[in-house]
C-alpha positions as CSV (number, residue, x, y, z in Angstrom):
1,M,104.0,144.4,94.2
2,L,102.3,147.3,93.5
3,F,101.6,146.2,90.3
4,G,98.2,143.7,90.8
5,G,96.5,143.2,87.6
6,I,99.7,144.4,85.7
7,I,101.2,142.0,83.6
8,D,103.9,142.2,80.8
9,N,103.9,140.6,76.9
10,T,105.7,137.3,78.7
11,G,102.9,137.1,81.1
12,K,104.6,138.4,84.7
13,N,104.6,141.2,86.7
14,P,106.6,144.0,84.9
15,T,109.8,145.2,87.1
16,I,110.1,148.4,88.7
17,I,112.3,149.8,86.0
18,A,109.8,148.6,82.9
19,F,106.9,150.1,84.8
20,S,108.6,153.7,85.4
21,E,110.0,153.9,81.7
22,V,106.4,153.5,80.4
23,F,105.8,156.6,83.0
24,E,108.4,158.4,81.2
25,Q,107.9,158.2,78.2
26,A,103.7,158.8,78.6
27,F,104.2,161.6,81.0
28,G,108.1,163.2,79.2
29,F,110.1,162.7,82.8
30,S,112.5,161.1,84.2
31,F,112.7,159.3,87.8
32,N,117.0,160.1,87.4
33,G,117.2,156.5,89.8
34,I,113.8,154.6,89.9
35,Y,114.9,152.7,92.8
36,D,116.3,155.8,95.0
37,R,112.9,157.3,94.5
38,Q,111.0,154.1,95.4
39,S,112.9,153.9,98.8
40,E,112.1,157.1,99.6
41,L,108.9,156.7,99.1
42,F,108.7,153.5,101.2
43,K,110.2,155.5,103.8
44,R,107.4,157.8,104.3
45,K,105.3,157.4,107.0
46,P,101.8,157.5,106.5
47,Y,101.0,161.1,108.2
48,N,103.6,162.6,106.4
49,L,102.0,161.7,102.7
50,T,101.5,164.9,100.4
51,K,98.4,166.3,100.2
52,T,99.2,165.2,96.2
53,L,99.9,161.8,96.6
54,D,96.1,161.9,98.6
55,A,94.7,163.6,96.1
56,L,96.5,161.2,93.5
57,K,94.5,158.6,95.4
58,V,91.1,160.2,96.1
59,V,91.1,160.3,92.3
60,L,92.2,156.8,91.2
61,I,89.4,155.4,93.7
62,K,87.1,157.1,91.9
63,E,88.2,156.2,89.0
64,Y,87.9,152.9,89.8
65,K,85.0,153.0,91.3
66,K,83.1,154.6,87.8
67,R,85.1,152.1,85.3
68,Q,83.4,148.8,88.3
69,A,79.7,150.8,87.7
70,E,80.4,151.0,84.5
71,T,81.6,147.5,83.2
72,L,78.2,146.4,85.2
73,K,76.2,148.6,83.6
74,N,77.8,147.1,80.3
75,K,77.1,143.4,81.5
76,D,73.8,144.2,82.5
77,E,72.7,145.5,79.1
78,K,73.9,142.7,77.7
79,R,71.7,140.4,79.4
């Protein structure tokens, strides 16, 4: 599944429903049938991705790298 590294309170990977509920509560919107949305997203071809998804991917990668750098910096400071 796409949730690598994310676990629920039982230590298992969360269901797509649980994951979507968190986003719905956090951002105040509804997916209205998350399985339909998920299948629509997976049906997309790589060359049909919207600019929004591409931009989101870039931002997420940038944030991930930033957090990795901060983690390394914090480890170095503790030494």
